[in-house]
N, CA, C and O atoms as a Maestro MAE file, in Angstrom:
{
 s_m_m2io_version
 :::
 2.0.0
}

f_m_ct {
 s_m_title
 :::
 protein
 m_atom[344] {
  # First column is atom index #
  i_m_mmod_type
  r_m_x_coord
  r_m_y_coord
  r_m_z_coord
  i_m_residue_number
  s_m_chain_name
  s_m_pdb_residue_name
  s_m_pdb_atom_name
  i_m_atomic_number
  :::
  1 25 0.969 -1.351 -0.051 1 A "MET " " N  " 7
  2 3 0.241 -0.233 0.218 1 A "MET " " CA " 6
  3 2 0.995 1.646 0.024 1 A "MET " " C  " 6
  4 15 0.761 2.620 -0.691 1 A "MET " " O  " 8
  5 25 1.753 1.368 0.907 2 A "TRP " " N  " 7
  6 3 2.678 2.648 0.953 2 A "TRP " " CA " 6
  7 2 3.754 2.744 -0.298 2 A "TRP " " C  " 6
  8 15 4.368 3.718 -0.733 2 A "TRP " " O  " 8
  9 25 3.745 1.349 -0.710 3 A "GLN " " N  " 7
  10 3 4.810 1.848 -1.971 3 A "GLN " " CA " 6
  11 2 3.953 2.728 -3.020 3 A "GLN " " C  " 6
  12 15 4.531 3.636 -3.617 3 A "GLN " " O  " 8
  13 25 2.556 2.467 -3.257 4 A "SER " " N  " 7
  14 3 2.009 3.114 -4.001 4 A "SER " " CA " 6
  15 2 1.963 4.465 -3.769 4 A "SER " " C  " 6
  16 15 2.149 5.260 -4.690 4 A "SER " " O  " 8
  17 25 1.727 4.836 -2.591 5 A "THR " " N  " 7
  18 3 1.855 6.156 -2.233 5 A "THR " " CA " 6
  19 2 3.413 6.841 -2.282 5 A "THR " " C  " 6
  20 15 3.546 8.039 -2.533 5 A "THR " " O  " 8
  21 25 4.268 6.186 -2.085 6 A "LEU " " N  " 7
  22 3 5.638 6.656 -2.371 6 A "LEU " " CA " 6
  23 2 5.974 7.046 -3.867 6 A "LEU " " C  " 6
  24 15 6.484 8.091 -4.272 6 A "LEU " " O  " 8
  25 25 5.463 5.692 -4.745 7 A "PHE " " N  " 7
  26 3 5.293 6.009 -6.292 7 A "PHE " " CA " 6
  27 2 4.561 7.270 -6.591 7 A "PHE " " C  " 6
  28 15 4.949 8.160 -7.347 7 A "PHE " " O  " 8
  29 25 3.480 7.239 -5.921 8 A "GLY " " N  " 7
  30 3 2.453 8.591 -6.603 8 A "GLY " " CA " 6
  31 2 3.157 9.951 -6.129 8 A "GLY " " C  " 6
  32 15 3.227 10.958 -6.833 8 A "GLY " " O  " 8
  33 25 3.681 9.824 -4.794 9 A "TYR " " N  " 7
  34 3 4.593 11.301 -4.533 9 A "TYR " " CA " 6
  35 2 5.696 11.682 -5.521 9 A "TYR " " C  " 6
  36 15 5.908 12.803 -5.981 9 A "TYR " " O  " 8
  37 25 6.431 10.424 -5.790 10 A "ALA " " N  " 7
  38 3 7.199 10.751 -6.684 10 A "ALA " " CA " 6
  39 2 7.022 11.193 -7.947 10 A "ALA " " C  " 6
  40 15 7.729 12.057 -8.466 10 A "ALA " " O  " 8
  41 25 5.899 10.517 -8.592 11 A "LEU " " N  " 7
  42 3 5.080 11.126 -9.900 11 A "LEU " " CA " 6
  43 2 4.996 12.688 -9.751 11 A "LEU " " C  " 6
  44 15 5.477 13.526 -10.513 11 A "LEU " " O  " 8
  45 25 4.252 12.897 -8.558 12 A "ALA " " N  " 7
  46 3 3.682 14.482 -8.138 12 A "ALA " " CA " 6
  47 2 5.043 15.395 -8.129 12 A "ALA " " C  " 6
  48 15 4.929 16.589 -8.406 12 A "ALA " " O  " 8
  49 25 6.426 14.807 -7.792 13 A "THR " " N  " 7
  50 3 6.993 15.896 -7.824 13 A "THR " " CA " 6
  51 2 7.706 16.304 -9.064 13 A "THR " " C  " 6
  52 15 8.662 17.071 -8.951 13 A "THR " " O  " 8
  53 25 7.297 15.817 -10.386 14 A "VAL " " N  " 7
  54 3 7.977 16.039 -11.502 14 A "VAL " " CA " 6
  55 2 7.642 17.538 -12.037 14 A "VAL " " C  " 6
  56 15 8.426 18.391 -12.452 14 A "VAL " " O  " 8
  57 25 6.089 17.591 -11.880 15 A "PRO " " N  " 7
  58 3 5.568 18.980 -12.418 15 A "PRO " " CA " 6
  59 2 5.893 20.205 -11.765 15 A "PRO " " C  " 6
  60 15 6.009 21.335 -12.238 15 A "PRO " " O  " 8
  61 25 6.043 19.713 -10.384 16 A "VAL " " N  " 7
  62 3 6.270 20.510 -9.110 16 A "VAL " " CA " 6
  63 2 7.906 21.282 -9.384 16 A "VAL " " C  " 6
  64 15 8.166 22.485 -9.414 16 A "VAL " " O  " 8
  65 25 8.627 20.364 -9.522 17 A "PHE " " N  " 7
  66 3 9.940 20.539 -9.657 17 A "PHE " " CA " 6
  67 2 10.085 21.287 -11.238 17 A "PHE " " C  " 6
  68 15 11.086 21.981 -11.414 17 A "PHE " " O  " 8
  69 25 9.151 21.153 -12.304 18 A "ILE " " N  " 7
  70 3 9.581 22.139 -13.349 18 A "ILE " " CA " 6
  71 2 8.919 23.248 -13.007 18 A "ILE " " C  " 6
  72 15 9.649 24.239 -13.040 18 A "ILE " " O  " 8
  73 25 7.546 23.513 -12.613 19 A "VAL " " N  " 7
  74 3 7.263 24.572 -12.137 19 A "VAL " " CA " 6
  75 2 7.846 25.424 -11.274 19 A "VAL " " C  " 6
  76 15 7.667 26.635 -11.402 19 A "VAL " " O  " 8
  77 25 8.645 24.894 -10.250 20 A "LEU " " N  " 7
  78 3 9.396 25.717 -9.369 20 A "LEU " " CA " 6
  79 2 11.365 26.181 -10.434 20 A "LEU " " C  " 6
  80 15 12.226 27.042 -10.257 20 A "LEU " " O  " 8
  81 25 11.242 25.345 -11.158 21 A "GLY " " N  " 7
  82 3 12.541 25.859 -11.974 21 A "GLY " " CA " 6
  83 2 12.019 26.978 -12.951 21 A "GLY " " C  " 6
  84 15 12.541 28.084 -12.807 21 A "GLY " " O  " 8
  85 25 11.154 26.852 -13.826 22 A "VAL " " N  " 7
  86 3 10.347 28.278 -14.042 22 A "VAL " " CA " 6
  87 2 10.789 29.309 -13.387 22 A "VAL " " C  " 6
  88 15 11.722 30.093 -13.557 22 A "VAL " " O  " 8
  89 25 9.704 29.144 -12.358 23 A "VAL " " N  " 7
  90 3 9.805 30.566 -11.209 23 A "VAL " " CA " 6
  91 2 11.237 30.854 -10.737 23 A "VAL " " C  " 6
  92 15 11.553 32.019 -10.495 23 A "VAL " " O  " 8
  93 25 12.135 29.839 -10.590 24 A "ALA " " N  " 7
  94 3 13.421 30.129 -9.883 24 A "ALA " " CA " 6
  95 2 14.141 30.571 -11.078 24 A "ALA " " C  " 6
  96 15 15.163 31.209 -10.827 24 A "ALA " " O  " 8
  97 25 13.799 30.350 -12.612 25 A "GLN " " N  " 7
  98 3 14.657 30.985 -13.457 25 A "GLN " " CA " 6
  99 2 14.213 32.155 -13.831 25 A "GLN " " C  " 6
  100 15 15.043 33.008 -14.144 25 A "GLN " " O  " 8
  101 25 12.823 32.452 -13.884 26 A "LEU " " N  " 7
  102 3 12.363 34.029 -14.340 26 A "LEU " " CA " 6
  103 2 12.397 34.966 -13.344 26 A "LEU " " C  " 6
  104 15 12.471 36.169 -13.595 26 A "LEU " " O  " 8
  105 25 12.341 34.448 -12.056 27 A "ALA " " N  " 7
  106 3 12.486 35.299 -11.009 27 A "ALA " " CA " 6
  107 2 13.857 35.734 -10.314 27 A "ALA " " C  " 6
  108 15 14.249 36.787 -9.811 27 A "ALA " " O  " 8
  109 25 14.250 34.847 -10.446 28 A "ARG " " N  " 7
  110 3 16.017 34.760 -10.039 28 A "ARG " " CA " 6
  111 2 15.823 34.483 -8.407 28 A "ARG " " C  " 6
  112 15 16.507 35.024 -7.539 28 A "ARG " " O  " 8
  113 25 14.828 33.598 -8.186 29 A "SER " " N  " 7
  114 3 14.620 33.527 -6.869 29 A "SER " " CA " 6
  115 2 15.227 32.369 -6.057 29 A "SER " " C  " 6
  116 15 14.991 31.186 -6.301 29 A "SER " " O  " 8
  117 25 16.189 32.897 -4.872 30 A "ARG " " N  " 7
  118 3 16.807 31.998 -4.310 30 A "ARG " " CA " 6
  119 2 16.054 30.693 -3.542 30 A "ARG " " C  " 6
  120 15 16.501 29.554 -3.409 30 A "ARG " " O  " 8
  121 25 15.053 31.115 -3.185 31 A "VAL " " N  " 7
  122 3 14.058 30.525 -2.573 31 A "VAL " " CA " 6
  123 2 13.477 29.450 -3.112 31 A "VAL " " C  " 6
  124 15 13.208 28.369 -2.587 31 A "VAL " " O  " 8
  125 25 13.250 29.955 -4.549 32 A "ALA " " N  " 7
  126 3 12.377 28.633 -5.433 32 A "ALA " " CA " 6
  127 2 13.490 27.971 -5.722 32 A "ALA " " C  " 6
  128 15 13.338 26.760 -5.563 32 A "ALA " " O  " 8
  129 25 14.881 28.378 -6.198 33 A "ARG " " N  " 7
  130 3 15.542 27.519 -6.673 33 A "ARG " " CA " 6
  131 2 16.127 26.101 -5.546 33 A "ARG " " C  " 6
  132 15 16.252 24.953 -5.972 33 A "ARG " " O  " 8
  133 25 16.407 26.485 -4.168 34 A "ARG " " N  " 7
  134 3 16.420 25.664 -2.702 34 A "ARG " " CA " 6
  135 2 15.296 24.876 -2.935 34 A "ARG " " C  " 6
  136 15 15.453 23.656 -2.897 34 A "ARG " " O  " 8
  137 25 13.928 25.444 -3.223 35 A "ALA " " N  " 7
  138 3 12.963 24.374 -2.813 35 A "ALA " " CA " 6
  139 2 12.656 23.407 -4.138 35 A "ALA " " C  " 6
  140 15 11.864 22.465 -4.131 35 A "ALA " " O  " 8
  141 25 13.364 23.794 -5.144 36 A "MET " " N  " 7
  142 3 13.025 22.926 -6.399 36 A "MET " " CA " 6
  143 2 14.382 21.824 -6.153 36 A "MET " " C  " 6
  144 15 14.338 20.768 -6.785 36 A "MET " " O  " 8
  145 25 15.453 22.054 -5.331 37 A "GLU " " N  " 7
  146 3 16.118 21.028 -5.296 37 A "GLU " " CA " 6
  147 2 15.669 20.178 -4.205 37 A "GLU " " C  " 6
  148 15 15.897 18.970 -4.283 37 A "GLU " " O  " 8
  149 25 14.863 20.811 -2.874 38 A "LEU " " N  " 7
  150 3 14.733 19.773 -2.295 38 A "LEU " " CA " 6
  151 2 13.539 18.934 -3.002 38 A "LEU " " C  " 6
  152 15 13.565 17.720 -2.797 38 A "LEU " " O  " 8
  153 25 12.718 19.338 -3.640 39 A "VAL " " N  " 7
  154 3 11.702 18.569 -4.268 39 A "VAL " " CA " 6
  155 2 12.323 17.634 -5.093 39 A "VAL " " C  " 6
  156 15 11.985 16.455 -4.988 39 A "VAL " " O  " 8
  157 25 13.225 17.987 -5.945 40 A "LEU " " N  " 7
  158 3 13.848 16.601 -6.584 40 A "LEU " " CA " 6
  159 2 14.681 15.904 -5.791 40 A "LEU " " C  " 6
  160 15 14.958 14.808 -6.278 40 A "LEU " " O  " 8
  161 25 15.053 16.070 -5.022 41 A "LEU " " N  " 7
  162 3 15.920 15.228 -4.088 41 A "LEU " " CA " 6
  163 2 14.873 14.263 -3.424 41 A "LEU " " C  " 6
  164 15 15.003 13.051 -3.595 41 A "LEU " " O  " 8
  165 25 13.966 14.704 -2.762 42 A "SER " " N  " 7
  166 3 12.880 14.078 -2.292 42 A "SER " " CA " 6
  167 2 11.791 13.129 -3.181 42 A "SER " " C  " 6
  168 15 11.289 12.049 -2.871 42 A "SER " " O  " 8
  169 25 11.645 13.819 -4.215 43 A "GLY " " N  " 7
  170 3 11.142 12.572 -5.268 43 A "GLY " " CA " 6
  171 2 12.060 11.698 -5.894 43 A "GLY " " C  " 6
  172 15 11.504 10.812 -6.544 43 A "GLY " " O  " 8
  173 25 13.234 11.675 -5.898 44 A "VAL " " N  " 7
  174 3 14.251 10.505 -6.079 44 A "VAL " " CA " 6
  175 2 14.268 9.480 -5.035 44 A "VAL " " C  " 6
  176 15 14.036 8.281 -5.192 44 A "VAL " " O  " 8
  177 25 14.579 10.107 -3.915 45 A "ALA " " N  " 7
  178 3 14.616 9.084 -2.920 45 A "ALA " " CA " 6
  179 2 13.333 8.323 -2.951 45 A "ALA " " C  " 6
  180 15 13.515 7.114 -3.092 45 A "ALA " " O  " 8
  181 25 11.909 8.745 -2.845 46 A "ALA " " N  " 7
  182 3 10.835 8.019 -2.855 46 A "ALA " " CA " 6
  183 2 10.624 7.650 -4.125 46 A "ALA " " C  " 6
  184 15 9.403 7.529 -4.231 46 A "ALA " " O  " 8
  185 25 11.236 7.359 -5.338 47 A "PHE " " N  " 7
  186 3 11.106 6.746 -6.179 47 A "PHE " " CA " 6
  187 2 11.747 5.320 -5.816 47 A "PHE " " C  " 6
  188 15 11.286 4.179 -5.775 47 A "PHE " " O  " 8
  189 25 13.111 5.926 -5.548 48 A "ALA " " N  " 7
  190 3 14.153 4.830 -5.210 48 A "ALA " " CA " 6
  191 2 13.495 3.419 -4.190 48 A "ALA " " C  " 6
  192 15 13.573 2.204 -4.374 48 A "ALA " " O  " 8
  193 25 12.884 4.186 -3.149 49 A "LEU " " N  " 7
  194 3 12.160 3.668 -1.543 49 A "LEU " " CA " 6
  195 2 11.318 2.838 -2.563 49 A "LEU " " C  " 6
  196 15 11.630 1.650 -2.643 49 A "LEU " " O  " 8
  197 25 10.204 3.324 -3.428 50 A "ALA " " N  " 7
  198 3 9.004 2.421 -3.829 50 A "ALA " " CA " 6
  199 2 9.907 1.420 -4.893 50 A "ALA " " C  " 6
  200 15 9.477 0.271 -4.787 50 A "ALA " " O  " 8
  201 25 10.844 1.493 -5.722 51 A "LEU " " N  " 7
  202 3 10.943 0.729 -6.585 51 A "LEU " " CA " 6
  203 2 12.047 -0.489 -5.242 51 A "LEU " " C  " 6
  204 15 11.849 -1.704 -5.211 51 A "LEU " " O  " 8
  205 25 12.701 -0.054 -4.666 52 A "GLY " " N  " 7
  206 3 13.325 -0.931 -3.843 52 A "GLY " " CA " 6
  207 2 12.400 -2.105 -2.983 52 A "GLY " " C  " 6
  208 15 12.707 -3.293 -2.879 52 A "GLY " " O  " 8
  209 25 11.386 -1.551 -2.494 53 A "THR " " N  " 7
  210 3 10.559 -2.370 -1.722 53 A "THR " " CA " 6
  211 2 9.704 -3.532 -2.881 53 A "THR " " C  " 6
  212 15 9.277 -4.645 -2.575 53 A "THR " " O  " 8
  213 25 9.648 -3.032 -3.908 54 A "LEU " " N  " 7
  214 3 9.402 -4.444 -4.924 54 A "LEU " " CA " 6
  215 2 9.978 -5.252 -5.418 54 A "LEU " " C  " 6
  216 15 9.467 -6.215 -5.991 54 A "LEU " " O  " 8
  217 25 11.353 -4.999 -5.282 55 A "ALA " " N  " 7
  218 3 12.449 -5.972 -5.578 55 A "ALA " " CA " 6
  219 2 12.939 -6.424 -4.672 55 A "ALA " " C  " 6
  220 15 13.243 -5.918 -3.592 55 A "ALA " " O  " 8
  221 25 13.129 -8.139 -5.336 56 A "ASP " " N  " 7
  222 3 13.902 -8.972 -4.387 56 A "ASP " " CA " 6
  223 2 15.562 -9.541 -4.837 56 A "ASP " " C  " 6
  224 15 16.119 -10.415 -4.172 56 A "ASP " " O  " 8
  225 25 16.197 -8.912 -6.021 57 A "ASP " " N  " 7
  226 3 17.333 -8.743 -6.227 57 A "ASP " " CA " 6
  227 2 17.971 -7.759 -5.484 57 A "ASP " " C  " 6
  228 15 17.698 -6.612 -5.131 57 A "ASP " " O  " 8
  229 25 19.222 -8.802 -5.297 58 A "ALA " " N  " 7
  230 3 20.323 -7.789 -4.383 58 A "ALA " " CA " 6
  231 2 20.963 -6.797 -5.050 58 A "ALA " " C  " 6
  232 15 21.344 -5.735 -4.558 58 A "ALA " " O  " 8
  233 25 21.074 -7.140 -6.131 59 A "VAL " " N  " 7
  234 3 21.749 -5.650 -6.963 59 A "VAL " " CA " 6
  235 2 20.958 -4.421 -6.976 59 A "VAL " " C  " 6
  236 15 21.459 -3.303 -6.854 59 A "VAL " " O  " 8
  237 25 19.182 -4.752 -7.190 60 A "GLN " " N  " 7
  238 3 18.476 -3.690 -6.861 60 A "GLN " " CA " 6
  239 2 18.385 -2.933 -5.502 60 A "GLN " " C  " 6
  240 15 18.067 -1.747 -5.407 60 A "GLN " " O  " 8
  241 25 18.759 -3.910 -4.263 61 A "TRP " " N  " 7
  242 3 18.547 -3.397 -3.099 61 A "TRP " " CA " 6
  243 2 19.914 -2.286 -2.789 61 A "TRP " " C  " 6
  244 15 19.852 -1.206 -2.203 61 A "TRP " " O  " 8
  245 25 21.108 -2.939 -3.380 62 A "VAL " " N  " 7
  246 3 22.478 -2.006 -3.732 62 A "VAL " " CA " 6
  247 2 21.839 -0.852 -4.385 62 A "VAL " " C  " 6
  248 15 21.400 0.005 -3.619 62 A "VAL " " O  " 8
  249 25 21.743 -0.719 -5.266 63 A "LEU " " N  " 7
  250 3 21.099 0.781 -6.025 63 A "LEU " " CA " 6
  251 2 20.254 1.637 -5.227 63 A "LEU " " C  " 6
  252 15 20.512 2.815 -4.985 63 A "LEU " " O  " 8
  253 25 19.208 0.991 -4.815 64 A "VAL " " N  " 7
  254 3 18.795 1.531 -3.804 64 A "VAL " " CA " 6
  255 2 19.012 2.406 -2.569 64 A "VAL " " C  " 6
  256 15 18.530 3.471 -2.183 64 A "VAL " " O  " 8
  257 25 20.093 1.390 -2.010 65 A "SER " " N  " 7
  258 3 20.885 1.970 -0.616 65 A "SER " " CA " 6
  259 2 21.873 3.108 -1.122 65 A "SER " " C  " 6
  260 15 22.076 4.038 -0.341 65 A "SER " " O  " 8
  261 25 22.509 3.117 -2.367 66 A "MET " " N  " 7
  262 3 23.131 4.025 -2.707 66 A "MET " " CA " 6
  263 2 22.470 5.447 -3.221 66 A "MET " " C  " 6
  264 15 22.898 6.581 -3.008 66 A "MET " " O  " 8
  265 25 21.503 5.118 -3.832 67 A "LEU " " N  " 7
  266 3 20.470 6.113 -3.773 67 A "LEU " " CA " 6
  267 2 19.693 7.229 -2.693 67 A "LEU " " C  " 6
  268 15 19.419 8.429 -2.705 67 A "LEU " " O  " 8
  269 25 19.535 6.182 -1.855 68 A "ALA " " N  " 7
  270 3 18.951 6.801 -0.456 68 A "ALA " " CA " 6
  271 2 20.568 7.311 0.023 68 A "ALA " " C  " 6
  272 15 20.506 8.530 0.181 68 A "ALA " " O  " 8
  273 25 21.652 6.927 0.241 69 A "LEU " " N  " 7
  274 3 22.847 7.693 0.891 69 A "LEU " " CA " 6
  275 2 23.179 8.824 -0.296 69 A "LEU " " C  " 6
  276 15 23.751 9.858 0.049 69 A "LEU " " O  " 8
  277 25 22.887 8.659 -1.422 70 A "LEU " " N  " 7
  278 3 22.978 10.081 -2.585 70 A "LEU " " CA " 6
  279 2 22.149 11.042 -1.600 70 A "LEU " " C  " 6
  280 15 22.671 11.967 -0.978 70 A "LEU " " O  " 8
  281 25 20.498 10.629 -1.528 71 A "PHE " " N  " 7
  282 3 19.597 11.897 -0.965 71 A "PHE " " CA " 6
  283 2 20.238 12.458 0.617 71 A "PHE " " C  " 6
  284 15 20.294 13.636 0.971 71 A "PHE " " O  " 8
  285 25 20.664 11.316 1.374 72 A "VAL " " N  " 7
  286 3 21.087 12.032 2.771 72 A "VAL " " CA " 6
  287 2 22.266 13.104 2.320 72 A "VAL " " C  " 6
  288 15 22.059 14.279 2.623 72 A "VAL " " O  " 8
  289 25 23.584 12.756 1.563 73 A "VAL " " N  " 7
  290 3 24.529 13.444 1.560 73 A "VAL " " CA " 6
  291 2 24.065 14.779 0.601 73 A "VAL " " C  " 6
  292 15 24.833 15.736 0.703 73 A "VAL " " O  " 8
  293 25 22.943 14.957 -0.288 74 A "GLY " " N  " 7
  294 3 22.339 15.989 -0.902 74 A "GLY " " CA " 6
  295 2 21.683 16.839 0.034 74 A "GLY " " C  " 6
  296 15 21.714 18.069 -0.011 74 A "GLY " " O  " 8
  297 25 21.149 16.222 0.798 75 A "LEU " " N  " 7
  298 3 20.155 16.769 1.890 75 A "LEU " " CA " 6
  299 2 21.185 17.695 3.055 75 A "LEU " " C  " 6
  300 15 20.857 18.768 3.559 75 A "LEU " " O  " 8
  301 25 22.119 17.161 3.233 76 A "VAL " " N  " 7
  302 3 23.201 17.689 4.026 76 A "VAL " " CA " 6
  303 2 23.978 18.733 3.595 76 A "VAL " " C  " 6
  304 15 24.315 19.664 4.327 76 A "VAL " " O  " 8
  305 25 24.309 18.609 2.325 77 A "MET " " N  " 7
  306 3 24.803 19.584 1.694 77 A "MET " " CA " 6
  307 2 23.745 20.788 1.280 77 A "MET " " C  " 6
  308 15 24.159 21.947 1.294 77 A "MET " " O  " 8
  309 25 22.732 20.577 1.008 78 A "HIS " " N  " 7
  310 3 21.432 21.730 0.706 78 A "HIS " " CA " 6
  311 2 21.404 22.524 2.232 78 A "HIS " " C  " 6
  312 15 21.505 23.742 2.379 78 A "HIS " " O  " 8
  313 25 21.251 21.575 3.256 79 A "VAL " " N  " 7
  314 3 21.235 22.342 4.491 79 A "VAL " " CA " 6
  315 2 22.319 23.196 4.741 79 A "VAL " " C  " 6
  316 15 22.257 24.407 4.952 79 A "VAL " " O  " 8
  317 25 23.153 22.600 4.711 80 A "ARG " " N  " 7
  318 3 24.946 23.331 4.662 80 A "ARG " " CA " 6
  319 2 25.142 24.819 3.948 80 A "ARG " " C  " 6
  320 15 25.799 25.764 4.386 80 A "ARG " " O  " 8
  321 25 24.334 24.739 2.650 81 A "SER " " N  " 7
  322 3 24.357 26.037 1.551 81 A "SER " " CA " 6
  323 2 23.698 26.969 2.501 81 A "SER " " C  " 6
  324 15 24.182 28.098 2.580 81 A "SER " " O  " 8
  325 25 22.695 26.681 3.216 82 A "TYR " " N  " 7
  326 3 21.681 27.789 3.651 82 A "TYR " " CA " 6
  327 2 22.451 28.672 4.685 82 A "TYR " " C  " 6
  328 15 22.207 29.877 4.740 82 A "TYR " " O  " 8
  329 25 23.529 28.000 5.640 83 A "SER " " N  " 7
  330 3 24.334 28.742 6.847 83 A "SER " " CA " 6
  331 2 25.835 29.734 5.960 83 A "SER " " C  " 6
  332 15 26.526 30.692 6.310 83 A "SER " " O  " 8
  333 25 25.788 28.911 4.791 84 A "ARG " " N  " 7
  334 3 27.253 29.572 4.065 84 A "ARG " " CA " 6
  335 2 26.724 30.876 3.091 84 A "ARG " " C  " 6
  336 15 27.441 31.806 2.723 84 A "ARG " " O  " 8
  337 25 25.506 30.721 2.826 85 A "SER " " N  " 7
  338 3 25.046 31.757 1.708 85 A "SER " " CA " 6
  339 2 24.299 32.915 2.785 85 A "SER " " C  " 6
  340 15 23.775 33.941 2.353 85 A "SER " " O  " 8
  341 25 24.328 32.717 3.600 86 A "SER " " N  " 7
  342 3 23.613 33.653 4.775 86 A "SER " " CA " 6
  343 2 24.866 35.088 5.010 86 A "SER " " C  " 6
  344 15 24.638 35.979 5.828 86 A "SER " " O  " 8
  :::
 }
 m_bond[343] {
  # First column is bond index #
  i_m_from
  i_m_to
  i_m_order
  :::
  1 1 2 1
  2 2 3 1
  3 3 4 2
  4 3 5 1
  5 5 6 1
  6 6 7 1
  7 7 8 2
  8 7 9 1
  9 9 10 1
  10 10 11 1
  11 11 12 2
  12 11 13 1
  13 13 14 1
  14 14 15 1
  15 15 16 2
  16 15 17 1
  17 17 18 1
  18 18 19 1
  19 19 20 2
  20 19 21 1
  21 21 22 1
  22 22 23 1
  23 23 24 2
  24 23 25 1
  25 25 26 1
  26 26 27 1
  27 27 28 2
  28 27 29 1
  29 29 30 1
  30 30 31 1
  31 31 32 2
  32 31 33 1
  33 33 34 1
  34 34 35 1
  35 35 36 2
  36 35 37 1
  37 37 38 1
  38 38 39 1
  39 39 40 2
  40 39 41 1
  41 41 42 1
  42 42 43 1
  43 43 44 2
  44 43 45 1
  45 45 46 1
  46 46 47 1
  47 47 48 2
  48 47 49 1
  49 49 50 1
  50 50 51 1
  51 51 52 2
  52 51 53 1
  53 53 54 1
  54 54 55 1
  55 55 56 2
  56 55 57 1
  57 57 58 1
  58 58 59 1
  59 59 60 2
  60 59 61 1
  61 61 62 1
  62 62 63 1
  63 63 64 2
  64 63 65 1
  65 65 66 1
  66 66 67 1
  67 67 68 2
  68 67 69 1
  69 69 70 1
  70 70 71 1
  71 71 72 2
  72 71 73 1
  73 73 74 1
  74 74 75 1
  75 75 76 2
  76 75 77 1
  77 77 78 1
  78 78 79 1
  79 79 80 2
  80 79 81 1
  81 81 82 1
  82 82 83 1
  83 83 84 2
  84 83 85 1
  85 85 86 1
  86 86 87 1
  87 87 88 2
  88 87 89 1
  89 89 90 1
  90 90 91 1
  91 91 92 2
  92 91 93 1
  93 93 94 1
  94 94 95 1
  95 95 96 2
  96 95 97 1
  97 97 98 1
  98 98 99 1
  99 99 100 2
  100 99 101 1
  101 101 102 1
  102 102 103 1
  103 103 104 2
  104 103 105 1
  105 105 106 1
  106 106 107 1
  107 107 108 2
  108 107 109 1
  109 109 110 1
  110 110 111 1
  111 111 112 2
  112 111 113 1
  113 113 114 1
  114 114 115 1
  115 115 116 2
  116 115 117 1
  117 117 118 1
  118 118 119 1
  119 119 120 2
  120 119 121 1
  121 121 122 1
  122 122 123 1
  123 123 124 2
  124 123 125 1
  125 125 126 1
  126 126 127 1
  127 127 128 2
  128 127 129 1
  129 129 130 1
  130 130 131 1
  131 131 132 2
  132 131 133 1
  133 133 134 1
  134 134 135 1
  135 135 136 2
  136 135 137 1
  137 137 138 1
  138 138 139 1
  139 139 140 2
  140 139 141 1
  141 141 142 1
  142 142 143 1
  143 143 144 2
  144 143 145 1
  145 145 146 1
  146 146 147 1
  147 147 148 2
  148 147 149 1
  149 149 150 1
  150 150 151 1
  151 151 152 2
  152 151 153 1
  153 153 154 1
  154 154 155 1
  155 155 156 2
  156 155 157 1
  157 157 158 1
  158 158 159 1
  159 159 160 2
  160 159 161 1
  161 161 162 1
  162 162 163 1
  163 163 164 2
  164 163 165 1
  165 165 166 1
  166 166 167 1
  167 167 168 2
  168 167 169 1
  169 169 170 1
  170 170 171 1
  171 171 172 2
  172 171 173 1
  173 173 174 1
  174 174 175 1
  175 175 176 2
  176 175 177 1
  177 177 178 1
  178 178 179 1
  179 179 180 2
  180 179 181 1
  181 181 182 1
  182 182 183 1
  183 183 184 2
  184 183 185 1
  185 185 186 1
  186 186 187 1
  187 187 188 2
  188 187 189 1
  189 189 190 1
  190 190 191 1
  191 191 192 2
  192 191 193 1
  193 193 194 1
  194 194 195 1
  195 195 196 2
  196 195 197 1
  197 197 198 1
  198 198 199 1
  199 199 200 2
  200 199 201 1
  201 201 202 1
  202 202 203 1
  203 203 204 2
  204 203 205 1
  205 205 206 1
  206 206 207 1
  207 207 208 2
  208 207 209 1
  209 209 210 1
  210 210 211 1
  211 211 212 2
  212 211 213 1
  213 213 214 1
  214 214 215 1
  215 215 216 2
  216 215 217 1
  217 217 218 1
  218 218 219 1
  219 219 220 2
  220 219 221 1
  221 221 222 1
  222 222 223 1
  223 223 224 2
  224 223 225 1
  225 225 226 1
  226 226 227 1
  227 227 228 2
  228 227 229 1
  229 229 230 1
  230 230 231 1
  231 231 232 2
  232 231 233 1
  233 233 234 1
  234 234 235 1
  235 235 236 2
  236 235 237 1
  237 237 238 1
  238 238 239 1
  239 239 240 2
  240 239 241 1
  241 241 242 1
  242 242 243 1
  243 243 244 2
  244 243 245 1
  245 245 246 1
  246 246 247 1
  247 247 248 2
  248 247 249 1
  249 249 250 1
  250 250 251 1
  251 251 252 2
  252 251 253 1
  253 253 254 1
  254 254 255 1
  255 255 256 2
  256 255 257 1
  257 257 258 1
  258 258 259 1
  259 259 260 2
  260 259 261 1
  261 261 262 1
  262 262 263 1
  263 263 264 2
  264 263 265 1
  265 265 266 1
  266 266 267 1
  267 267 268 2
  268 267 269 1
  269 269 270 1
  270 270 271 1
  271 271 272 2
  272 271 273 1
  273 273 274 1
  274 274 275 1
  275 275 276 2
  276 275 277 1
  277 277 278 1
  278 278 279 1
  279 279 280 2
  280 279 281 1
  281 281 282 1
  282 282 283 1
  283 283 284 2
  284 283 285 1
  285 285 286 1
  286 286 287 1
  287 287 288 2
  288 287 289 1
  289 289 290 1
  290 290 291 1
  291 291 292 2
  292 291 293 1
  293 293 294 1
  294 294 295 1
  295 295 296 2
  296 295 297 1
  297 297 298 1
  298 298 299 1
  299 299 300 2
  300 299 301 1
  301 301 302 1
  302 302 303 1
  303 303 304 2
  304 303 305 1
  305 305 306 1
  306 306 307 1
  307 307 308 2
  308 307 309 1
  309 309 310 1
  310 310 311 1
  311 311 312 2
  312 311 313 1
  313 313 314 1
  314 314 315 1
  315 315 316 2
  316 315 317 1
  317 317 318 1
  318 318 319 1
  319 319 320 2
  320 319 321 1
  321 321 322 1
  322 322 323 1
  323 323 324 2
  324 323 325 1
  325 325 326 1
  326 326 327 1
  327 327 328 2
  328 327 329 1
  329 329 330 1
  330 330 331 1
  331 331 332 2
  332 331 333 1
  333 333 334 1
  334 334 335 1
  335 335 336 2
  336 335 337 1
  337 337 338 1
  338 338 339 1
  339 339 340 2
  340 339 341 1
  341 341 342 1
  342 342 343 1
  343 343 344 2
  :::
 }
}
């Protein structure tokens, strides 16, 4: 059940990411750019978790683990960028 919810969230992040990207580009808004990055990272992580729970193959689990690690590292770098830009 929750796998389909994660997959739905991952699909819903695509148009949100595009709209935020357009707003960030047109308005040169730093807040919109940061929000776009967060939406992208969370969408990729949700998609990876949704696929990973459906997979029984060990190689796919390694891929999902690497994507989750990439999400955490990207999130940490994103949060740190707030303190550097102030």
